[in-house]
N, C-alpha and C positions, 0 to 999 in steps of 0.2 A: 581892567579888573571887572569881572562879571559879578552879578548879584545873584544870591540864592536865598531860599528860606528853608528852615528846618522846623519840622513839627512832628509830634507824636501821633501815630495813626489811631483813629477812634474806632470803637466797635461798630461793626456794620449793623444798621437798623433792620436789615433783611433777615438776620438770623440771630439765634441766641448764643452762638459760639463766640469765643474771645480769641480766635486765632489771629496772630500777627498784631495784636493790639499794643504790645510793648515795644514794637519797632519804631525807630526814628526814620523819617523820610526827608531827603534833601531834593528839592526841586528848584530848577533855575527860573529866575524871573525873566519875563519876555524882554528881549533886546530891542525889538521893533514892534510896532503896532500891526495888527492884522488888518488886511484889506479884503474886500469882496472880489472874487474872481469874476471877470465880466462874462465869461461863458457859462459857468455853472451857478454862480451866485454864492458859492461856499466861501467862508472866511478862512484866510490862511496867510502865512508869512514865510519868509526864507529862513527864519530862525529855527534850527532843528534841535536846539537845547531844550525847548519846551516839551519835547517828546520823551525826555529822559527823567526818570524818577528812581533815585537810588535809595535803598534801605540799609540801615545800620542797626546793630543790636543795642548800642548805647549812644547817648548824646555826645559823649567825648569822642567817639569814633567818627561821628558825622562832622564835628568841629575840626578834628585833625585832618580829615579828607579835604575840607574846605580850605584850611590853612595851607595845606600842601599844594593845592591847585590855584591858590591866589584868589579865592572867592570871598566877597564881602557878604556875610550872612546876617539874616534876621531870624532870631529864634522865637517861635510862637510859644506863648505860655501854655503850660499843661492845664487842660480843663478839669476842674474838680467834678467828679461824678457823684451825683446824688441819686439815690435809689428810693423810690416811693413804694413801700411794701403795703399791700392791702389784700384783703380776701376778696374772692369773687363776689360774695354776697354784698360787699360794700358798694357795688355798682347799682344796687337796687334800693338804696336807702333814701 
């Protein structure tokens, strides 16, 4: 039985847009540790599931997929968003 984690995608800090913020993401936990390649020095492993990231519109859809494929899931709690509103002139007080 494989392990996976489900979390809700956060807003990108690089833009003000909120595209794809409501989606839920399922990512597989690593099955084996990464080792350094002796020739290049890059870290890698033979586990190809780490390259897969699946998105779902709802948490229930992600859990249903995990149950259908026999994955043991850990659901990350949704982070509460706090918004600090201030005027530009408040920076100079």
